[in-house]
N, C-alpha and C positions, 0 to 999 in steps of 0.2 A: 559532719560539717566542721566541727572543731578541729579534727585531725587534718582535714583538707586545708583549712585556713592556716594551720600551723605549718604545713608543708609549703604552702604558697609563700608565706612570710620568710621561711628559711631560704627558699630559692632566691627571693628578691634580696634578702640580706647578704647572701653570698655572691650574687652575680649582678645585682642592680637591675635597672630597667632593660638591660639587654635581653632578658628572658621574657619575650613578649607573650608566651603561652600562659603565664601565671594569671590566675583569676582569683579574686577574693569575694567570698559570699557577702551579700548585702545584709543579711540577718544572721548574726552569730552571737553567742554569749561571750563577750570579750573578757569578763572575769574568769570564765572557764579556760579561755585561750591562754591568758596570762598564767593561770594556775598550772596548766599542763606545760607551758613553755618553761616555767621556773623549775618544775620537777624534772624536766628533761634536759636542763642545763643549756637552753638555747634562748633565754629571754632577751638577751642583748642582741643576738642575731636577728630575732623576730622584730625587735624595735627598729633595727636598721632597715629591715624589709618594709615595715610600715611607713618609714620616712621616704621610701621610694615611690609610694602610691601617689598618683596625680590627684585623686580625691581621697582625703583622709576620712577614715571611718568615724562614725559618731560615738566616740568613747566618752564615758562619764569623766569629767575633769579630775575628780579625785583618783580614779583608776589610772588615768594617764600620768598624773603626777607620781603615783605609786610606782608605776612601771619605769618611768624615767629616773626616779630616785634610786630604784634598785640597780639600774644599770650604772648610774654614777658611782654608787657605792662599790660595785664590782670593779669599775675602772680604777678607783682609788686604791682598792686592795691589791689589784694587779700591779700598779705602779710601785707600791710599797714592797711587794714581794720581789719585783724586778730589781729594785735598788739593793735589797738584801742579797739576792742571788749574785749580783755583780760583785759585791764586796767579798762574798765567800770565794767566788771563783778567782778574784784577784789575790786573795790570801793563799789559795792553793797554787796559783801560778808562780808566786814568789818563792814557793817551796818546790818548784819543779814538777808540779802535778797538773795534768790537764783535766778539766771538768767537762764531761760530755753529758749534755742534757737530753733526757728521754721524755717522751710524751709531752705534758703540759706546755712549758715555755718553748720547747723546741717546735711543737706543732703549732703553737699560737702564731708563730712568725709566718705560717702559711695562710693564715686567714686575712681577709681584707682589713680588719681592725683587730690586731693581736690582743688588745685588752678586753675584747668581747668574747674571747674564749676563756671561760673561767678556769682558774688553776687553784686547787685546794692545797697543793704542796709542790715541791720540786723534786723530781726523780733524777738522780745523776749516777754516772759510772765514772770512777776516777782512774786515770791511767798515769803511771809513772813514765819518765822519759824513755825507759827501756821497753815500754809497751806492756808492762805487767800491771795487774790490778793493784790499786793503791788504797783499797778499802781501809785497812788498818791504819796506814799513815794518815789518811784523811780524818779518821776519828781522833787520832792523837793530836793532830794540828788544831782541830776544832776545840778539843778539850783544853789544850794548852793556852788557847786564846780566850778562855772564859766562857765557852759555849757549852750548853748542856747536851750530852750525847747519851742516847739510850740504845744499848746493844742487845736488847732483850729478844729480838727476833733474828733468826739466822740469815734470812734473805737480805735484810738491809738494816742499817742503824737509822735512828732518827736524830737529826741535829736541829736544835731549836734556836731560831733567830727571832728577832722582833718582827712579828707579822708573817713569819714563814717557817714551815717545817720542811727540812730537807731530808729526803730519803737517800742515803748513801748506800748504793747497792753493792753487796758482795756477790749476789746472784741476780740475774736478770728476771728469772721466772722460778717458781718453786721446782726444786730438783730432787727433794727427798723421796725415796722409794721407787725411783725409776731410772734405770740405766739409759733409756732412750732420752729422757728429759736432760740428763747430764751431757749426752752427746749433742743435743740441741743447744744447750747452754754454751758449749765450747764453740760451736759454729756461730752462734749469735755474737759472741765476743770477737770473733775474727772479722766480723763485718762492721763493727762499730766505726772504725777509722779506715777509710779506703785511700788515704793519702791526699784527698782533695776536700777534706772537711772544712766548712766555712765557720768562722766565728759569728756569733749571733750579735749583730750590731757592732758597736765599738767597745766590746767587752772581751773578757777571757772565757766566756761561756762558749762552748763549741757544739755545733749541731752534729748529730750522728749521720752516717752515710744514707743516701736514698734507699739502697737495698736493705740496710738494717731497718729503716723505718717501715718499708713495705712488708717485712716479715714480723718485726717485733710489735708494731702497733696492732696488727691483726692477732698475733698470739696473745697479747695482753687483753684485747677485747674478748677473745674466745674464753680465756681464763675467767674473766668476769661473768660472761654469759652462762657458762656451765655451772658456776657455783653460786652466783647471786643474781645475775641479770645485767643488762646494759641499758643505757639511755640513748636518746637521739644524739647527744654530744659525741658518743663513740662513733656513730655512723657519720657524723659531720667530720670528725677527725680523719676517718678513712677516706672520705670524699676529698678532703684537702690533700692527702697523700697521693691519691690517684691523679688529681689535677696538677700538683706540683711536680711529681716525679714520673708522670706517664710516659714521657719520651726518653727518660734516662735509665730506668730500671730494665733489666733483662727479664721480661715477664715469663719467658719459657723456663728460665732457671728458677724463677719464683714459683712457678707451678710445680716443678720437681721438688723443691724444698717443702712446699705446702703439702704435697702428696705424701712425702716421706714422714712428716710429723703430724699428719691428721688435721691439717688446717684448710684443705682445699674446698670442701663443700661449704664451710663457713665463709671462706674468702669469696667464693662465688656469690653467696647470698648477700653478704655485706656489700659487695660491689654493685649488685643489682639494686639494692635499697639505696645506695649512695647515688646512683643514677636517678632513681625515682624520686627520692626526697630532696636531694641537693642539686640535681640537674647537671651532674658531671658526666663526662664520657668515660666509658670503660676501655682501657687501652689494651685489652686482650680479648680473645674469643671467650665468651662466657655463656655456657648453656643455661637455658631457662629452667626454672623449677618453682612454679607458682605456689605450691603447697609449702615448700621450705620458706619462701619469702613471707607468706602469710603468717606462718607460725613464729618466725623470728620477729616480725614487726608487731604482731599482737602481744608477744611477751615483752617487747620493749616498751610499748605504750601502756599496757594495761596490767602488767604483773603487780601483784600485791607484795610489798616488802616482806621478806622472810627472815631478815637478820638485822638485829639492832647493834650497830657498830659501837654504841656506847656501853654495851654489856661487857662482862668479863671475858677474857680470852677463851676460857673454857666454854662459856655459853655461846660465844661466836662460832667456835669450831663445831659445836653440837648443831647449831642452826645451819651451818654450811653443809654438814653431812645430811641433815634432814632435807635440805634443798636438793642435793644431788640425787637422793633416792626418789623424791617426789617428781623431779623433772627428768626422768629417764629418757624421755623422747628427745631431749636435746642431744644426748650422747649418740643416739641412734642416727639422727639426721645430720649432726654437725661435728662429729669427731670420729676417731678410729678405735674407740674403746666403748665400754658400757659403764653405767653409773656404779654398779657393784664393784667392778675391777678398779675403777678410778678411786672410789672411796677406800677400798682395801689398801691400795698403794699409799694413799695419803696417811691413813692411820698407821700402817706399818712403818712408813718413813718417819712419821713424827715420833713414834715410840722407839724405833730401833736403828734407823739409818744414820750412822755417824760418819760414814765415808762419803764426803761430798765432792771429792775430786773426780 
């Protein structure tokens, strides 16, 4: 009942009262609904959905104030992050560098209320005027302007601003230990700018191309799913991509890319869940697979955390490897490899792979 209520509120929050099929249970534990919504990164969207109801549920006043207060705090954090992101993008633009935003802020613009899509940091890929990656130049410019830059991880640096951590990507996805991953990286980079990229609002922040979003958002979610797990926010993100870019993306080409890089079965399942949970249409032929959908949704909703992100880097890596071996079924159903090979490549890449080109 809690899950059904959560799904109904998400649909109302994303589409409003136009979704006449939505039903809300009369008896439900609202503290448990809020707890699950918060854990799944959709508490603000669910509050939007609740406000669409003609008859408001009988929530305890303290719980309702807690819910509203949490959403207001999220909005304030988003606004602060947005201001910092604009300032950094303006700094880069003054130095001839384009700031292309991935995930968070870029996807939030696709939601009915952008500030209700929580953003923990800002992921960006920097391009110089000649189209080459400006990762190093971006780090140097930030450091020369008094910002703290941490280059301890090969995939991206971390640039610390007031209220915002920016991940300046040198690589879009992990590439160590896999020639296939490196080929995928090169293709992803070629899709970032299709010559029609829009600026996000009246800022120097640039959106990535629709085709890039349709591949990268899915690949990033799959990476999380295989190693740690995903939450409903990932499914909502994918739903917003399907809704916004459904008529502009070449979905036959998308299928070919997903087939080549082991994303297709995961992409199909994510699309079916986006339809079921978020009420969006799937803009391509999508075969059914009830077992895959059930396994993916159950893992999303009920998975026990297996990795403490506050632990040391070594302990985090050990926990991720343990997750990979424990969740071997994920690789069988939703990738083109197995957990042992995936883990071996990661360990070998981490220890020995220095050639990242």
